[in-house]
C-alpha positions in Angstrom: 0.0 0.0 0.0 1.5 3.4 -1.0 2.6 5.6 1.9 0.2 8.4 1.0 -2.7 6.0 1.0 -1.7 4.7 4.5 -1.7 8.3 5.9 -5.1 9.1 4.3 -6.6 5.9 5.8 -5.2 6.9 9.2 -6.8 10.4 8.9 -10.1 9.0 8.0 -10.0 6.5 10.8 -9.3 9.2 13.4 -12.1 11.3 12.0 -14.6 8.5 12.1 -13.7 7.3 15.6 -15.9 9.8 17.4 -16.8 9.0 20.9 -19.1 10.6 23.3 -17.0 13.4 24.1 -17.4 19.0 26.4 -16.2 22.6 26.6 -15.2 24.6 23.6 -12.7 22.3 22.0 -9.0 23.2 22.2 -6.1 22.2 20.0 -2.6 23.3 20.5 -2.0 22.5 16.8 -4.8 25.0 15.9 -3.2 25.4 12.4 -3.9 21.8 11.6 -7.7 22.1 12.3 -8.9 24.8 9.9 -12.7 24.4 10.2 -12.6 24.5 14.0 -10.3 27.6 13.9 -12.2 29.8 11.4 -15.2 29.1 9.0 -13.5 31.6 6.6 -10.8 29.0 5.9 -13.3 26.6 4.3 -12.1 25.7 0.8 -9.0 27.9 1.1 -6.1 25.7 0.0 -4.1 24.6 -3.1 -5.6 21.4 -4.3 -8.9 19.5 -5.0 -10.1 18.7 -1.5 -8.8 18.6 2.1 -9.2 16.1 5.0 -8.1 17.0 8.5 -8.1 14.8 11.6 -7.0 15.7 15.1 -6.7 13.9 18.5 -5.9 15.4 21.9 -5.4 13.6 25.2 -4.8 15.8 28.3 -3.9 15.1 31.9 -4.4 11.3 31.6 -4.9 9.8 35.1 -4.0 13.0 37.0 -6.6 15.7 37.3 -9.5 13.4 36.9 -8.5 9.9 38.2 -8.2 7.6 35.2 -10.5 9.7 33.0 -8.5 12.0 30.7 -9.8 15.0 28.8 -10.0 13.7 25.2 -10.9 15.5 22.0 -11.4 14.1 18.5 -12.1 16.2 15.4 -12.4 15.5 11.7 -13.2 17.8 8.7 -13.6 17.7 5.0 -13.7 20.7 2.7 -13.6 21.3 -1.0 -13.5 24.2 -3.5 -16.6 24.6 -5.6 -17.3 26.4 -8.9 -13.5 26.7 -9.6 -14.0 27.9 -13.2 -17.0 30.1 -12.8 -15.9 32.8 -10.4 -13.1 34.4 -12.4 -10.3 35.0 -9.8 -12.6 34.4 -6.8 -13.0 31.1 -4.9 -15.7 29.4 -2.9 -15.7 26.4 -0.6 -18.0 24.2 1.4 -17.1 21.8 4.2 -18.2 19.5 7.0 -16.7 19.4 10.5 -17.4 16.9 13.3 -15.9 16.7 16.8 -16.3 14.9 20.1 -15.0 16.0 23.5 -15.0 14.1 26.8 -14.2 15.8 30.1 -13.3 13.8 33.2 -15.1 11.6 35.6 -18.6 13.0 35.2 -18.5 12.1 31.5 -19.6 15.5 30.5 -19.4 15.1 26.8 -20.0 17.1 23.6 -20.6 15.9 20.1 -21.2 18.3 17.2 -21.6 18.3 13.4 -21.2 21.6 11.5 -21.5 22.5 7.9 -19.6 25.6 6.6 -19.3 27.7 3.5 -16.9 30.5 2.5 -16.3 32.9 -0.3 -12.8 34.1 -1.1 -12.8 37.5 -2.9 -9.8 38.5 -4.9 -9.0 42.2 -4.3 -6.6 43.0 -7.1 -6.0 42.1 -10.7 -2.8 40.2 -9.9 -4.6 38.0 -7.3 -2.1 38.8 -4.6 -4.7 40.0 -2.0 -7.8 38.2 -0.9 -10.6 38.6 1.6 -12.5 35.6 2.8 -15.8 35.4 4.7 -17.3 32.2 6.1 -20.3 30.9 8.0 -20.8 27.7 9.9 -23.9 26.1 11.5 -25.0 22.8 12.9 -26.1 20.8 15.9 -24.5 20.3 19.3 -25.3 17.5 21.6 -24.2 17.4 25.3 -24.5 14.6 27.8 -23.6 14.1 31.4 -23.6 11.0 33.6 -25.1 12.2 37.0 -24.4 8.9 38.6 -20.7 9.7 38.5 -21.1 13.1 40.2 -21.2 13.8 44.0 -23.5 16.5 45.5 -23.6 18.3 48.8 -26.8 16.5 49.7 -25.1 13.2 49.4 -22.5 13.9 52.0 -22.8 11.3 54.7 -21.0 13.2 57.5 -18.1 10.7 57.8 -15.9 12.3 55.2 -17.6 10.4 52.3 -20.5 10.5 49.9 -23.5 8.2 49.5 -24.4 8.4 45.8 -27.6 6.4 46.4 -29.1 9.5 48.2 -31.2 11.9 46.2 -29.1 14.8 44.9 -32.0 17.2 45.2 -31.3 18.6 41.7 -34.3 19.3 39.4 -32.8 17.5 36.4 -34.8 17.6 33.3 -32.6 15.4 31.1 -29.1 14.2 31.0 -28.9 15.1 27.3 -29.1 18.4 25.5 -29.5 19.2 21.8 -29.3 22.7 20.3 -28.3 24.5 17.1 -25.2 26.7 17.0 -23.8 29.2 14.5 -20.3 30.7 13.9 -18.9 33.3 11.5 -15.4 34.2 10.3 -13.3 36.6 8.3 -9.8 36.3 6.9 -7.5 38.5 4.9 -4.4 37.2 3.2 -1.6 38.8 1.1 1.3 37.6 -1.0 3.9 40.4 -0.7 6.5 38.6 -2.8 7.4 35.1 -4.0 9.1 34.6 -0.6 6.7 36.2 1.8 3.0 35.8 2.4 0.8 36.5 5.4 -2.7 36.0 6.8 -4.9 37.3 9.6 -8.3 36.0 10.6 -11.1 36.6 13.1 -13.9 34.3 14.2 -17.0 34.7 16.4 -18.5 31.5 17.8 -21.9 30.8 19.5 -23.5 33.8 17.8 -26.9 33.4 19.4 -25.7 32.2 22.9 -27.6 28.8 23.0 -28.9 27.6 26.4 -27.2 24.4 27.7 -28.8 23.9 31.2 -29.6 20.3 32.2 -32.0 21.6 34.9 -35.8 22.3 34.6 -36.4 25.9 33.7 -32.6 26.4 34.1 -30.7 28.9 32.0 -27.0 28.6 31.3 -26.1 30.6 28.1 -23.0 29.6 26.2 -20.9 32.8 26.1 -19.6 33.9 22.6 -16.0 33.1 21.9 -13.9 35.5 19.9 -10.8 34.3 18.0 -8.0 36.2 16.3 -5.2 34.4 14.5 -2.5 35.2 12.0 0.8 34.1 10.6 3.6 34.8 8.1 5.4 32.4 5.8 8.9 33.4 4.8 11.0 31.4 2.4 14.7 31.5 3.2 16.6 30.4 0.2 15.6 27.3 -1.8 15.1 24.8 1.0 14.3 26.6 4.2 11.3 28.5 5.6 10.1 30.1 8.8 6.4 30.4 9.8 5.7 32.5 12.9 2.1 32.7 14.1 -0.3 33.5 16.9 -3.7 32.6 18.3 -5.8 34.7 20.7 -9.1 33.6 22.2 -11.5 35.3 24.5 -14.6 33.8 26.1 -16.5 35.2 29.2 -13.7 36.0 31.6 -11.1 33.7 30.1 -8.3 34.9 27.7 -5.7 32.8 25.9 -2.7 33.9 23.8 -0.5 31.5 22.0 2.6 32.6 20.0 5.3 30.6 18.3 6.9 29.5 15.1 7.8 26.5 13.0 11.0 26.0 10.9 10.6 24.1 7.6 13.2 22.2 5.6 12.2 21.2 2.1 13.8 17.9 1.3 12.4 17.8 -2.3 9.4 19.2 -4.2 6.9 17.1 -2.3 8.6 16.4 1.0 9.2 18.7 4.0 10.1 18.4 7.6 9.0 20.8 10.4 10.3 21.6 13.8 8.8 24.3 16.0 7.5 25.5 19.4 4.6 27.6 20.7 4.0 29.2 24.1 0.5 29.5 25.5 1.2 32.3 27.9 1.0 31.5 31.6 0.1 27.9 30.8 2.3 25.7 28.6 5.3 25.4 26.3 4.4 23.3 23.2 7.2 21.7 21.1 6.1 20.4 17.7 7.4 18.2 15.0 5.9 17.5 11.6 6.5 15.7 8.3 4.9 16.3 5.0 5.0 14.1 1.9 2.9 14.2 -1.3 0.1 16.3 0.2 0.0 14.6 3.6 1.2 16.4 6.7 1.4 14.6 10.1 2.2 16.6 13.3 2.9 15.6 16.9 3.0 18.0 19.8 3.1 17.9 23.6 2.0 20.5 26.1 4.5 21.0 28.9 2.6 22.7 31.6 4.5 25.6 33.2 1.7 27.1 35.3 0.7 26.3 38.9 -1.5 23.6 37.4 1.6 21.5 36.8 1.7 20.4 40.4 -2.0 19.3 40.4 -1.5 17.4 37.2 1.7 15.8 38.5 3.5 17.5 35.6 1.5 15.6 33.0 0.5 17.7 30.0 -1.4 17.1 26.8 -0.4 14.9 23.8 -1.7 15.8 20.4 -1.5 14.4 16.9 -2.8 15.8 13.6 -3.1 14.6 10.0 -4.0 16.8 7.0 -4.3 15.5 3.5 -4.8 17.8 0.4 -5.6 15.9 -2.8 -3.4 17.0 -5.7 -1.7 19.5 -3.4 0.3 22.2 -5.2 3.9 22.6 -4.1 4.4 26.0 -2.3 6.5 27.4 -5.1 3.6 26.8 -7.6 0.7 28.0 -5.6 -1.7 30.4 -7.3 -2.0 33.4 -4.9 -5.8 32.9 -4.8 -5.3 29.4 -3.6 -2.9 30.3 -0.8 -3.2 28.0 2.2 -2.0 29.3 5.6 0.2 26.7 7.2 0.7 28.1 10.7 
C-alpha cells in the first residue's frame, strides 16, 4: 500500500472514531484544524479537497483519576465552482468533533456545515478577503451517577451516591443549534513572503445548555483572532511564525510561536517548532509532509501552577492533514494560498 494511502486511511480512521465526548474544543495544533479555527478557511487551500483529523489527550490519570480529557475532530472541505468565479474562490465543508471531560463524563458531540467565499481584491490575485459561516447541531450529555453533590455527603468524610441529589434534572442530554462566522485576509507580498490574519465569532446566538428544569446557562460567545507569516529562506528553508488569541467570558488565551521548515524535495518537507501558551504551557512540535499529507505531533509542557495538580503531565496531540493533488508551495496560485501556521 503506498505511503500516501496509508496516511489518508489513518486520517479517515481518526475522523470517524468519534466517541461521546465538552467545553469549547481546544487544540494546540490549531493550524492543523482549519474548520474549528475559522469558518472563513473553508475551501482555502491549493488542491482539490482537504481532509483534516485531530486527536488530543490531556492530563491522563492525573486531574480526573483515570478519565482523561479527550478531544477528537475531523473535517472535509472542497473548493466549488472553480472555473465560474473568475479570480474568486468558494468552498464548502463539514466538521465533526467529540469531546469528553473527566469523571462525570460531561461530553459534547457536534456536526457543523460551513461555506466560505474568497474574494480577490486585485487584478494580480495577490490580495484576498474571505468570509465564512458555519452552522450545525451540538449534543451534550452528562452522567449524573458519577457526580457527587452536597446533599449526598454522609457526615463521615464520604458521599453516598444512592441518596437523592435534590437537583431538578430535566434530562441528561441536550441538543441545540449553534452558529459561527469568520473573516480572513491574506496577502502575497512577494514570491518569498505571504501572510494572513483572521477573526472568528463563535456561538453567535448564545444557546442555552442547562440540564435543569427551567434552568438557564447561556453559552458565552467566543472570539478568535489568529495570524501568521510564511517566509521562504533560500531554496530549501522556511520560517512560519504565528499567533492565536481567544476570549470567552472572563477567560483569555494567547499562543505565540513559530515552525521551521526544511524542504527535502518538491513534495517532502520536515518541520520543527514550538509555541508558548502564555501563563500555561510550552508546546514543542514536529511534523513531516509528503505528497500532500502532513502529520504533526506536539506535547503541552505545563509551566503554570496547574503543573503540580497534574503531576507535571501535560497534553499529547496528533494531527493529520491531506490535500488531494496538493500544489507545491512554489507553484501555488495566490488565490489558492493555504495558511500553514
